C-alpha positions as CSV (number, residue, x, y, z in Angstrom):
1,M,110.4,257.9,189.5
2,S,109.2,257.5,186.0
3,I,107.1,260.0,184.0
4,E,104.3,257.4,184.1
5,D,104.4,257.3,187.9
6,Q,104.0,261.1,188.0
7,Y,101.2,261.0,185.5
8,L,99.2,258.4,187.4
9,G,99.7,260.4,190.6
10,F,98.4,263.5,188.7
11,L,95.3,261.5,187.6
12,H,94.5,260.4,191.2
13,S,94.6,264.0,192.5
14,K,91.4,265.5,193.8
15,P,89.7,268.7,192.8
16,L,89.1,271.1,195.7
17,Q,85.3,271.4,195.6
18,E,85.0,274.4,197.9
19,V,86.8,276.6,195.3
20,E,83.6,276.5,193.2
21,F,81.8,278.5,195.8
22,L,84.6,280.9,196.7
23,L,85.1,281.9,193.0
24,D,81.5,281.5,191.9
25,L,82.7,279.6,188.9
26,P,82.2,276.0,188.0
27,L,84.9,273.4,188.5
28,F,86.3,271.7,185.5
29,D,85.2,268.0,185.4
30,F,88.6,266.5,186.2
31,Q,87.2,263.3,187.6
32,E,85.6,262.3,184.3
33,L,88.8,263.2,182.4
34,S,91.1,261.3,184.8
35,T,89.0,258.1,184.9
36,T,89.2,257.7,181.1
37,L,92.9,258.2,180.7
38,Q,94.9,255.8,182.8
39,K,97.6,255.1,180.2
40,L,100.4,257.4,179.3
41,E,102.2,256.9,176.0
42,E,105.6,258.5,176.9
43,A,106.4,258.9,173.2
44,K,103.7,261.5,173.0
45,I,104.8,263.6,175.8
46,V,108.1,265.5,176.1
47,I,109.3,266.5,179.6
48,R,112.8,267.8,180.2
49,E,114.6,266.3,183.2
50,N,114.9,269.7,184.9
51,E,111.3,270.7,184.5
52,V,109.6,271.6,187.8
53,L,106.4,270.0,189.1
54,G,104.1,272.8,188.0
55,K,105.3,272.5,184.4
56,R,104.9,268.8,184.5
57,I,101.4,269.1,185.7
58,E,100.7,271.4,182.7
59,H,102.1,268.8,180.3
60,F,99.9,266.1,181.9
61,F,96.8,268.2,181.7
62,E,97.5,269.1,178.1
63,Y,98.1,265.4,177.3
64,S,94.8,264.4,178.9
65,I,92.9,267.1,177.0
66,V,94.5,266.2,173.6
67,N,93.9,262.5,174.1
68,S,90.4,262.7,175.4
69,K,87.3,262.2,173.2
70,R,85.4,265.1,174.8
71,Y,87.8,268.0,174.3
72,D,89.8,269.7,171.6
73,L,92.7,271.9,172.7
74,I,92.4,275.4,171.0
75,S,95.3,277.1,172.7
76,K,97.4,277.1,175.9
77,N,99.7,279.4,177.9
78,I,98.4,282.5,176.2
79,Q,100.6,285.5,177.1
80,I,98.8,288.8,177.4
81,F,100.9,292.0,176.9
82,D,100.4,295.7,177.6
83,N,103.1,297.7,175.7
84,K,105.4,294.6,175.5
85,I,105.0,294.0,179.3
86,T,103.4,290.7,180.3
87,I,100.3,291.3,182.4
88,G,99.2,287.7,182.7
89,E,98.5,284.4,181.0
90,L,95.5,282.3,180.2
91,D,96.3,278.6,180.9
92,F,94.1,276.7,178.5
93,I,91.3,277.4,176.0
94,V,89.4,274.2,175.0
95,K,86.3,273.2,173.1
96,D,83.9,270.9,175.0
97,L,82.6,268.7,172.2
98,L,79.8,267.3,174.5
99,K,78.4,270.7,175.5
100,K,79.5,272.4,172.3
101,E,81.1,275.2,174.4
102,I,84.4,277.1,174.4
103,T,86.0,277.1,177.9
104,H,88.9,279.0,179.4
105,I,90.4,276.8,182.2
106,E,92.8,277.9,184.8
107,L,94.9,275.0,186.2
108,V,96.1,275.0,189.8
109,Y,98.1,272.2,191.5
110,K,99.0,272.9,195.2
111,F,100.3,271.4,198.4
112,Y,98.9,273.1,201.6
113,L,99.5,272.5,205.3
114,Y,96.9,273.3,208.0
115,D,98.2,275.5,210.7
116,P,95.7,275.6,213.6
117,N,97.6,278.6,215.2
118,I,96.3,281.0,212.6
119,D,93.1,282.7,213.7
120,Q,90.7,282.4,210.7
121,E,89.8,279.0,209.3
122,L,90.5,279.3,205.6
123,H,93.7,281.4,206.3
124,R,95.1,278.3,208.0
125,W,96.0,276.5,204.8
126,V,99.6,277.6,203.9
127,G,102.4,276.3,201.7
128,P,105.1,273.9,203.3
129,N,107.5,276.8,203.6
130,R,104.8,279.5,204.3
131,K,105.5,281.3,201.1
132,D,102.1,280.5,199.7
133,A,98.6,280.4,201.0
134,F,95.3,278.9,199.8
135,L,93.3,282.2,200.1
136,Y,96.0,284.2,198.3
137,K,95.7,281.9,195.3
138,V,91.9,282.1,195.3
139,E,92.1,285.9,195.4
140,K,94.6,286.0,192.6
141,L,92.3,283.8,190.5
142,K,89.3,285.9,191.3
143,N,90.8,289.3,190.9
144,H,93.4,288.8,188.2
145,Q,93.5,285.6,186.2
146,F,89.9,285.2,185.3
147,P,89.2,288.9,184.6
148,L,92.2,288.8,182.2
149,L,89.9,287.2,179.6
150,Y,87.9,290.4,179.3
151,K,90.7,293.0,179.2
152,K,91.1,294.9,176.0
153,E,94.7,293.6,175.6
154,T,93.3,290.1,175.3
155,S,90.7,290.8,172.6
156,S,93.3,290.9,169.7
157,I,94.7,287.6,170.7
158,L,91.2,286.0,170.9
159,K,90.4,287.5,167.4
160,E,93.4,285.6,166.0
161,L,91.8,282.4,167.4
162,K,88.5,283.6,165.9
163,L,87.0,283.9,169.4
164,E,85.1,286.6,171.3
165,S,85.4,286.8,175.1
166,H,81.6,286.7,175.6
167,E,81.5,283.3,173.8
168,I,83.9,281.7,176.3
169,K,82.9,280.1,179.6
170,Q,85.3,279.9,182.5
171,E,86.2,277.0,184.8
172,V,88.9,276.2,187.3
173,C,90.7,272.9,187.8
174,F,92.1,273.4,191.3
175,L,93.8,270.2,192.4
176,A,95.0,270.3,196.0
177,N,97.0,267.9,198.3
178,L,96.3,268.8,201.9
179,F,98.3,267.9,205.1
180,I,97.0,268.2,208.6
181,P,99.0,268.1,211.9
182,M,99.7,264.6,212.9
183,S,98.8,265.4,216.5
184,S,95.7,267.3,215.7
185,K,92.5,266.4,217.5
186,E,90.3,268.9,215.6
187,K,87.3,267.4,213.9
188,N,86.0,270.3,211.9
189,I,89.0,271.1,209.6
190,S,88.0,272.9,206.4
191,L,88.7,271.3,203.0
192,S,89.3,268.0,204.8
193,N,88.1,265.8,201.9
194,N,91.4,266.4,200.2
195,V,93.7,265.4,203.1
196,M,96.4,263.0,201.9
197,G,98.9,263.1,204.7
198,Y,100.2,264.8,207.8
199,W,102.9,267.2,209.0
200,I,105.0,267.3,212.2
201,K,107.4,269.7,213.9
202,H,111.1,268.8,213.5
203,N,111.4,268.0,217.3
204,E,108.6,265.4,216.8
205,F,110.7,263.3,214.4
206,T,112.3,261.1,217.0
207,S,113.8,257.6,216.8
208,E,111.3,256.6,219.6
209,K,108.4,257.3,217.3
210,F,109.8,256.6,213.9
211,G,112.9,254.4,214.4
212,A,111.1,251.2,213.2
213,F,110.1,252.6,209.8
214,Q,111.8,253.2,206.5
215,F,111.9,256.5,204.6
216,F,112.6,258.3,201.4
217,I,112.7,262.0,200.5
218,P,111.3,262.5,197.0
219,Q,112.4,265.4,194.8
220,K,109.6,268.0,194.4
221,H,108.7,266.9,190.9
222,D,107.9,263.4,192.4
223,W,105.7,264.7,195.2
224,V,102.7,263.7,193.2
225,V,103.8,260.1,193.0
226,N,102.3,257.3,195.1
227,P,105.0,256.2,197.6
228,K,104.3,252.5,197.0
229,S,106.0,253.0,193.6
230,N,109.3,253.6,195.3
231,L,111.9,250.9,195.5
232,V,114.7,252.5,197.6
233,W,114.2,253.1,201.3
234,F,116.4,254.3,204.1
235,S,116.5,253.8,207.9
236,Y,115.7,256.6,210.4
237,E,119.5,256.8,211.1
238,D,120.3,257.3,207.5
239,I,117.5,259.8,206.7
240,I,117.8,262.1,209.7
241,M,120.9,263.9,208.4
242,H,119.2,264.7,205.1
243,V,116.1,265.9,207.0
244,N,118.2,268.2,209.2
245,A,120.1,269.6,206.2
246,R,116.9,270.7,204.6
247,L,115.5,272.2,207.8
248,E,118.6,274.2,208.3
249,Q,117.9,275.8,204.9
250,K,114.4,276.6,206.0
251,K,112.9,274.0,203.7
252,S,110.2,271.6,204.8
253,P,110.9,268.2,203.3
254,L,108.2,265.8,202.3
255,L,108.9,262.2,203.5
256,W,107.5,259.0,202.2
257,V,107.2,256.4,205.0
258,K,107.1,252.7,204.6
259,R,105.5,251.2,207.8
260,S,105.1,247.7,206.3
261,E,105.2,246.0,203.0
262,D,101.8,247.4,202.1
263,T,101.4,250.4,204.3
264,F,102.8,253.8,203.2
265,D,102.4,257.4,204.5
266,R,103.3,260.9,203.4
267,F,104.2,263.6,205.8
268,F,106.0,266.9,205.9
269,I,108.5,267.9,208.6
270,V,108.3,271.7,209.0
271,W,111.1,274.1,210.0
272,W,108.7,276.7,211.4
């Protein structure tokens, strides 16, 4: 997939509205930013071939800020140290030219799967390999990343930028791609406005159910891309060995599914 395909996928991502209430902080106005920047000039953005998805998202966000008419980028990826030990990082500090405000923005880009077997509702959103969780990230933002702005170790860096912490607003840009069980009959799933696909257990991926379709396993840095951009597809028989290899490594692959010439799906197959 091209960098432009990835960028367009990033622009069509959805902010997770509920985070605003959980953090008691305003959401960054990503929708306004994304609707005004549909063209990527690849000459103005440098992404190494081996850069992971998270870093690519940071590049795309920076590109969008720098090329917008509303914002000026003041600084990014500000490392905070205590006796030469890194204690955290501030993602972006920007100037909002419309509101005439300085804003610290934390950028989050996540994929979460809904596991109905977990007791508490918001705890049910977990990473594809269960190494991450929605509420864990919210707590980290609330208790570590946003308070970092006001630590004494940060003040000297802000002074170099001719800023004071009390002058800076804080916002979160929390973009989430959510997947629910394909067999789920639950109607009151939390955060459901951001659902973009499904997940199934490995024993549900059978030729009886899926043998008529075509598939592709994107690399993780292409997870953001719309499947309709893909040109190479494989049969169920060709893809199943690749699926099994990942499951044996306890990795839950994301599959793109081509059901017809104009119908595409995304779903994870989980090992757990």
